Backbone as a chain_set.jsonl record, in Angstrom:
{"seq": "MEQGAGLTPGLIARVELLVGDADTAQALGSGDVPVLGTPRVLALAEAATVAATSSHLPAGFTSVGVHVQLDHRSPTPVGRLVVAEALLTRSDGRRLTFDVTVRDEDLVIADGQVERIVVDRHRFVEKATGGA", "coords": {"N": [[58.915, 81.43, 101.89], [59.315, 83.905, 99.452], [62.368, 85.48, 99.181], [62.797, 88.071, 98.234], [60.33, 89.144, 98.323], [57.857, 91.677, 98.268], [59.492, 93.69, 97.485], [59.139, 95.861, 95.29], [59.654, 97.294, 92.057], [60.414, 100.761, 91.87], [60.841, 101.609, 94.431], [62.655, 104.022, 96.25], [65.458, 105.956, 97.365], [67.394, 108.491, 99.013], [70.622, 109.606, 99.914], [72.876, 111.719, 101.684], [76.029, 113.465, 101.561], [78.411, 115.486, 103.029], [81.209, 116.525, 101.643], [84.286, 115.708, 102.95], [87.736, 115.938, 104.1], [88.519, 113.277, 104.578], [87.153, 111.908, 102.641], [88.39, 112.135, 100.238], [90.217, 111.341, 97.203], [92.945, 111.288, 97.715], [93.042, 110.672, 100.501], [91.787, 108.181, 100.517], [93.422, 106.609, 99.02], [93.036, 106.204, 96.352], [93.934, 107.829, 94.433], [95.742, 110.916, 93.811], [94.678, 113.382, 94.277], [92.901, 116.118, 95.824], [89.994, 115.666, 95.878], [86.583, 114.413, 95.874], [86.72, 110.977, 96.212], [86.501, 108.126, 94.052], [85.978, 105.562, 95.313], [84.511, 106.434, 97.555], [82.326, 107.64, 96.361], [81.123, 105.394, 95.244], [80.526, 103.966, 97.623], [78.652, 105.686, 98.727], [76.609, 105.576, 96.798], [75.913, 102.863, 97.089], [74.996, 102.928, 99.728], [72.646, 104.33, 99.375], [71.164, 102.428, 97.943], [70.811, 100.476, 99.888], [69.334, 101.915, 101.764], [66.997, 102.24, 100.3], [65.712, 99.791, 100.391], [65.895, 98.528, 102.896], [63.915, 98.719, 104.972], [61.911, 97.257, 103.885], [62.488, 94.618, 103.671], [62.033, 91.171, 104.682], [62.074, 90.145, 108.152], [65.243, 89.309, 109.443], [66.536, 89.197, 107.024], [68.785, 90.606, 104.596], [70.502, 92.628, 102.164], [73.154, 92.157, 99.837], [75.845, 93.563, 98.009], [76.599, 92.693, 94.637], [77.301, 93.311, 92.043], [78.548, 96.075, 90.232], [78.266, 98.887, 88.153], [79.635, 101.815, 87.432], [79.945, 105.14, 86.469], [82.135, 107.637, 87.06], [81.953, 110.889, 86.653], [82.685, 113.582, 87.095], [84.742, 115.857, 88.98], [84.543, 116.588, 92.511], [84.926, 119.048, 94.898], [86.24, 119.286, 98.298], [83.978, 120.146, 100.88], [81.623, 120.419, 99.489], [78.159, 119.517, 99.125], [76.928, 116.401, 98.358], [74.517, 114.293, 96.78], [73.227, 111.093, 96.719], [71.146, 109.002, 94.838], [69.053, 106.208, 94.701], [67.197, 104.053, 92.721], [65.022, 101.412, 92.677], [64.841, 99.327, 90.032], [64.389, 96.812, 89.095], [63.204, 93.736, 90.31], [63.944, 90.56, 90.727], [63.229, 87.716, 91.884], [65.592, 86.935, 94.209], [67.387, 88.803, 93.296], [68.19, 92.186, 92.971], [67.991, 95.163, 91.126], [69.32, 98.341, 90.725], [69.098, 101.709, 89.577], [71.465, 104.195, 89.892], [72.307, 107.504, 90.872], [74.503, 110.169, 91.396], [74.722, 113.393, 92.612], [76.057, 116.706, 92.517], [74.762, 119.41, 93.544], [72.962, 120.436, 90.79], [74.449, 119.061, 88.983], [75.27, 116.002, 87.537], [77.456, 113.84, 88.918], [78.139, 111.216, 88.99], [76.93, 108.071, 87.761], [75.058, 105.022, 87.285], [74.613, 101.468, 87.651], [73.613, 99.275, 90.279], [73.713, 96.029, 91.518], [72.148, 93.89, 93.809], [71.839, 91.128, 96.075], [69.354, 89.435, 97.859], [69.727, 88.074, 101.026], [69.741, 85.613, 103.688], [70.563, 86.908, 106.671], [71.863, 85.762, 108.976], [72.744, 83.189, 108.041], [74.413, 84.028, 105.961], [76.468, 85.491, 107.285], [77.424, 83.468, 108.916], [78.435, 81.686, 106.988], [80.454, 83.298, 105.904], [82.198, 83.539, 108.045], [83.027, 81.015, 108.51], [81.371, 79.469, 110.05], [81.805, 80.14, 112.644]], "CA": [[58.629, 82.805, 101.478], [60.254, 84.481, 98.491], [63.207, 86.395, 99.941], [62.681, 89.434, 97.739], [58.914, 89.512, 98.309], [57.563, 93.02, 98.773], [60.419, 94.664, 96.918], [58.653, 96.16, 93.952], [60.314, 98.425, 91.411], [59.89, 102.071, 92.222], [61.386, 102.033, 95.722], [63.682, 105.031, 96.012], [66.018, 106.59, 98.56], [68.489, 109.444, 98.817], [71.526, 109.834, 101.038], [73.704, 112.906, 101.457], [77.373, 113.51, 102.126], [79.178, 116.718, 102.95], [82.533, 116.001, 101.326], [85.355, 116.109, 103.859], [89.091, 115.504, 103.731], [88.593, 111.811, 104.62], [86.434, 111.378, 101.479], [89.121, 112.452, 99.013], [91.031, 110.307, 96.567], [94.211, 111.236, 98.46], [92.845, 109.979, 101.779], [91.332, 106.817, 100.279], [94.444, 105.876, 98.291], [92.597, 105.899, 94.985], [94.486, 108.877, 93.58], [96.547, 111.873, 94.57], [94.048, 114.695, 94.201], [92.037, 116.374, 96.982], [88.578, 115.733, 95.486], [85.817, 113.231, 96.241], [87.273, 109.775, 95.604], [85.557, 107.179, 93.467], [85.477, 104.583, 96.285], [83.507, 107.064, 98.42], [81.144, 107.802, 95.514], [80.505, 104.069, 95.183], [79.949, 103.663, 98.939], [77.461, 106.523, 98.873], [75.579, 104.989, 95.929], [75.449, 101.627, 97.725], [74.21, 103.303, 100.908], [71.309, 104.692, 98.896], [70.449, 101.193, 97.609], [70.444, 99.853, 101.163], [68.255, 102.728, 102.334], [65.765, 102.064, 99.519], [65.055, 98.498, 100.606], [66.092, 97.917, 104.22], [62.688, 98.606, 105.764], [60.959, 96.442, 103.133], [62.918, 93.219, 103.68], [61.523, 90.379, 105.797], [62.949, 90.064, 109.316], [66.337, 88.357, 109.305], [67.121, 89.255, 105.691], [69.479, 91.811, 104.191], [70.981, 92.489, 100.79], [74.593, 92.357, 99.667], [76.215, 93.969, 96.658], [77.243, 91.655, 93.834], [77.794, 93.847, 90.768], [78.434, 97.533, 90.122], [78.754, 99.589, 86.968], [79.536, 103.206, 87.853], [80.755, 106.127, 85.761], [82.423, 108.831, 87.863], [82.071, 111.817, 85.532], [83.105, 114.948, 87.384], [85.327, 116.004, 90.314], [83.816, 117.368, 93.509], [85.873, 119.477, 95.932], [85.89, 119.232, 99.718], [83.054, 121.195, 101.298], [80.381, 120.374, 98.715], [77.153, 118.529, 99.5], [76.528, 115.523, 97.256], [73.342, 113.48, 97.072], [73.102, 109.866, 95.931], [69.781, 108.508, 94.738], [68.929, 104.854, 94.157], [65.847, 103.673, 92.315], [64.899, 99.99, 92.369], [64.237, 99.223, 88.705], [64.016, 95.424, 88.811], [63.255, 92.773, 91.411], [63.806, 89.257, 90.092], [63.54, 86.769, 92.949], [66.503, 87.53, 95.197], [68.256, 89.79, 92.65], [67.654, 93.548, 92.897], [68.781, 96.043, 90.264], [69.074, 99.757, 91.0], [69.759, 102.803, 88.881], [71.999, 105.119, 90.884], [72.792, 108.796, 90.386], [75.098, 111.007, 92.438], [74.707, 114.777, 92.126], [76.598, 117.859, 93.228], [73.704, 120.337, 93.132], [72.267, 119.915, 89.609], [75.415, 118.37, 88.127], [75.441, 114.568, 87.773], [78.885, 113.536, 88.998], [78.305, 109.777, 88.776], [75.699, 107.318, 87.567], [75.279, 103.644, 86.899], [73.708, 100.459, 88.192], [74.088, 98.418, 91.365], [72.912, 94.828, 91.734], [72.259, 93.316, 95.135], [71.144, 89.858, 96.275], [68.75, 89.304, 99.181], [70.251, 86.89, 101.712], [69.472, 85.409, 105.107], [71.697, 87.561, 107.339], [72.565, 84.816, 109.85], [73.447, 82.194, 107.217], [75.462, 84.712, 105.204], [77.582, 85.769, 108.193], [77.958, 82.163, 109.319], [79.252, 81.188, 105.86], [81.624, 84.16, 105.763], [83.109, 83.343, 109.174], [83.333, 79.599, 108.644], [80.521, 78.839, 111.05], [82.229, 80.529, 114.008]], "C": [[59.712, 83.271, 100.506], [61.043, 85.571, 99.199], [63.105, 87.846, 99.483], [61.252, 89.94, 97.723], [58.712, 90.895, 98.9], [58.481, 94.089, 98.231], [60.031, 94.922, 95.468], [59.423, 97.325, 93.349], [59.606, 99.733, 91.754], [60.35, 102.534, 93.593], [62.568, 102.963, 95.462], [64.19, 105.57, 97.344], [67.155, 107.52, 98.152], [69.316, 109.498, 100.085], [72.454, 110.982, 100.669], [75.065, 112.736, 102.108], [77.94, 114.909, 101.939], [80.625, 116.267, 102.803], [83.571, 116.604, 102.273], [86.696, 115.579, 103.39], [89.218, 113.98, 103.689], [87.923, 111.154, 103.416], [87.207, 111.547, 100.171], [89.892, 111.249, 98.475], [92.372, 110.172, 97.285], [94.062, 110.397, 99.727], [92.507, 108.506, 101.584], [92.361, 105.963, 99.533], [94.06, 105.531, 96.875], [93.096, 106.934, 93.987], [95.267, 109.847, 94.44], [95.999, 113.291, 94.488], [93.06, 114.872, 95.355], [90.577, 116.618, 96.602], [87.909, 114.425, 95.894], [86.321, 112.015, 95.473], [86.189, 108.827, 95.104], [85.095, 106.111, 94.464], [84.396, 105.167, 97.21], [82.211, 107.304, 97.651], [80.39, 106.477, 95.446], [79.843, 103.722, 96.516], [78.667, 104.457, 99.168], [76.307, 105.973, 98.028], [75.031, 103.701, 96.545], [74.616, 101.922, 98.964], [72.788, 103.687, 100.509], [70.51, 103.441, 98.531], [69.981, 100.478, 98.872], [69.265, 100.594, 101.782], [66.93, 102.504, 101.606], [65.008, 100.794, 99.899], [65.056, 97.992, 102.04], [64.802, 97.758, 105.018], [61.63, 97.746, 105.07], [61.325, 94.958, 103.114], [62.296, 92.468, 104.856], [62.539, 90.353, 106.944], [64.013, 88.996, 109.082], [67.017, 88.37, 107.952], [67.792, 90.608, 105.46], [69.841, 91.647, 102.721], [72.476, 92.798, 100.761], [74.876, 92.704, 98.207], [76.936, 92.853, 95.924], [77.806, 92.171, 92.514], [77.546, 95.349, 90.728], [78.981, 97.981, 88.775], [78.54, 101.061, 87.292], [80.472, 104.066, 87.034], [80.893, 107.349, 86.653], [82.838, 109.913, 86.87], [82.71, 113.157, 85.836], [83.692, 115.042, 88.791], [84.471, 116.882, 91.219], [84.789, 117.756, 94.616], [85.334, 119.264, 97.347], [84.972, 120.411, 100.031], [81.735, 121.202, 100.553], [79.463, 119.292, 99.262], [76.794, 117.723, 98.259], [75.374, 114.644, 97.728], [73.335, 112.283, 96.134], [71.656, 109.416, 95.977], [69.808, 107.126, 94.109], [67.467, 104.567, 93.892], [65.859, 102.191, 91.973], [64.156, 99.857, 91.047], [63.81, 97.798, 88.365], [64.192, 94.575, 90.058], [62.931, 91.414, 90.81], [64.204, 88.185, 91.103], [64.39, 87.456, 94.002], [67.332, 88.673, 94.614], [67.531, 91.127, 92.494], [68.579, 94.395, 92.031], [68.345, 97.481, 90.491], [69.767, 100.631, 89.972], [70.21, 103.766, 89.962], [72.523, 106.376, 90.198], [73.347, 109.558, 91.579], [75.241, 112.408, 91.849], [75.418, 115.714, 93.082], [75.746, 119.019, 92.739], [72.999, 119.744, 91.915], [73.171, 119.107, 88.68], [75.492, 116.895, 88.511], [76.939, 114.294, 87.761], [79.168, 112.05, 88.808], [76.937, 109.149, 88.55], [76.034, 105.909, 87.136], [74.221, 102.729, 87.464], [74.41, 99.677, 89.285], [73.139, 97.236, 91.462], [73.211, 94.288, 93.121], [71.468, 92.011, 95.167], [70.6, 89.852, 97.703], [69.231, 87.99, 99.787], [69.721, 86.826, 103.14], [70.722, 85.902, 105.852], [72.52, 86.554, 108.16], [73.368, 83.803, 109.029], [74.596, 82.813, 106.442], [76.686, 84.946, 106.087], [78.24, 84.468, 108.648], [78.865, 81.589, 108.229], [80.543, 81.983, 105.751], [82.66, 83.909, 106.861], [83.455, 81.877, 109.409], [82.544, 78.913, 109.728], [80.863, 79.214, 112.475], [81.206, 81.394, 114.693]], "O": [[60.899, 83.041, 100.738], [60.452, 86.494, 99.761], [63.311, 88.758, 100.284], [60.97, 91.013, 97.191], [59.321, 91.243, 99.912], [58.273, 95.275, 98.489], [60.535, 94.278, 94.548], [59.803, 98.251, 94.066], [58.386, 99.792, 91.904], [60.264, 103.722, 93.901], [63.377, 102.721, 94.567], [63.449, 105.633, 98.325], [67.782, 107.357, 97.105], [68.782, 109.442, 101.193], [72.776, 111.191, 99.499], [75.234, 111.98, 103.065], [77.947, 115.447, 100.832], [81.2, 115.695, 103.729], [83.714, 117.822, 102.383], [86.777, 114.856, 102.397], [89.949, 113.446, 102.854], [88.107, 109.958, 103.192], [86.726, 111.144, 99.112], [90.174, 110.288, 99.19], [92.879, 109.062, 97.447], [94.875, 109.51, 99.987], [92.898, 107.67, 102.399], [92.201, 104.748, 99.422], [94.678, 104.666, 96.254], [92.711, 106.907, 92.818], [95.437, 109.636, 95.641], [96.737, 114.269, 94.609], [92.453, 113.904, 95.812], [89.997, 117.644, 96.957], [88.585, 113.449, 96.22], [86.349, 112.014, 94.243], [85.101, 108.747, 95.674], [83.911, 105.774, 94.467], [83.469, 104.458, 97.599], [81.123, 107.189, 98.214], [79.166, 106.443, 95.574], [78.713, 103.233, 96.533], [77.707, 103.942, 99.743], [75.168, 105.912, 98.489], [73.822, 103.471, 96.526], [73.629, 101.232, 99.222], [71.836, 103.395, 101.234], [69.306, 103.389, 98.779], [68.876, 99.937, 98.912], [68.315, 99.977, 102.264], [65.864, 102.571, 102.218], [63.788, 100.733, 99.743], [64.276, 97.098, 102.367], [64.623, 96.739, 105.684], [60.553, 97.533, 105.628], [60.565, 94.136, 102.602], [62.058, 93.057, 105.91], [63.737, 90.522, 106.714], [63.715, 87.91, 108.584], [67.98, 87.632, 107.741], [67.412, 91.616, 106.055], [69.515, 90.63, 102.109], [72.983, 93.591, 101.555], [74.224, 92.197, 97.295], [77.773, 92.154, 96.496], [78.687, 91.543, 91.927], [76.488, 95.833, 91.131], [80.025, 97.51, 88.322], [77.401, 101.513, 87.413], [81.658, 103.762, 86.914], [79.908, 108.018, 86.968], [83.934, 109.866, 86.311], [83.227, 113.81, 84.93], [83.2, 114.381, 89.706], [83.774, 117.789, 90.763], [85.417, 116.883, 95.214], [84.134, 119.087, 97.554], [85.157, 121.517, 99.524], [80.814, 121.919, 100.943], [79.922, 118.281, 99.794], [76.404, 118.284, 97.235], [75.269, 114.3, 98.905], [73.424, 112.431, 94.915], [71.018, 109.445, 97.03], [70.494, 106.897, 93.113], [66.608, 104.811, 94.74], [66.605, 101.755, 91.095], [62.986, 100.227, 90.945], [62.986, 97.581, 87.477], [65.193, 94.68, 90.766], [61.792, 91.145, 90.43], [65.367, 87.79, 91.173], [63.967, 88.436, 94.615], [67.925, 89.441, 95.371], [66.422, 91.197, 91.964], [69.799, 94.35, 92.184], [67.156, 97.798, 90.454], [70.884, 100.337, 89.545], [69.432, 104.118, 90.849], [73.097, 106.326, 89.11], [72.733, 109.589, 92.645], [75.79, 112.598, 90.764], [75.384, 115.532, 94.299], [75.974, 119.552, 91.653], [72.479, 118.632, 92.007], [72.699, 118.533, 87.699], [75.748, 116.567, 89.669], [77.612, 114.483, 86.747], [80.296, 111.663, 88.503], [75.924, 109.62, 89.068], [77.143, 105.627, 86.683], [73.089, 103.139, 87.724], [75.618, 99.445, 89.237], [71.92, 97.405, 91.487], [74.362, 94.233, 93.553], [70.541, 91.818, 94.381], [71.304, 90.22, 98.643], [69.158, 86.936, 99.156], [69.311, 87.831, 103.72], [71.811, 85.358, 105.669], [73.744, 86.513, 108.04], [74.549, 83.589, 109.299], [75.645, 82.188, 106.284], [77.809, 84.637, 105.689], [79.464, 84.383, 108.751], [79.94, 81.066, 108.523], [81.61, 81.41, 105.531], [83.86, 84.051, 106.629], [84.106, 81.541, 110.398], [82.976, 77.897, 110.272], [80.282, 78.675, 113.417], [81.409, 81.803, 115.836]]}, "num_chains": 1, "name": "protein.A"}
């Protein structure tokens, strides 16, 4: 069975985050300002890609991130609600390509692309842990 079977372009998902102190660049070590940190923006965008496809993958399969291009365009203070949206734009065998956008209300604070590969979950973890 083709591992990416059933994953057609057009799948979409949104995830939300109420920005807290633990989400800031200061807390994450990616800067010294108390605004939403880029690593958290990326994690939110990836969470949206996972949400877009997880219920469409065959049993025993998952996807893992392999490439990211993300522009973090605007700061977001603690207390704001941000929404990440992922749209599956290409499914080429095991490789999935998503357009991602993160918004603070109507303002786009980040956008880019995330590529993921569909893998057999058990074999992937086994390889990562050396077969343990």
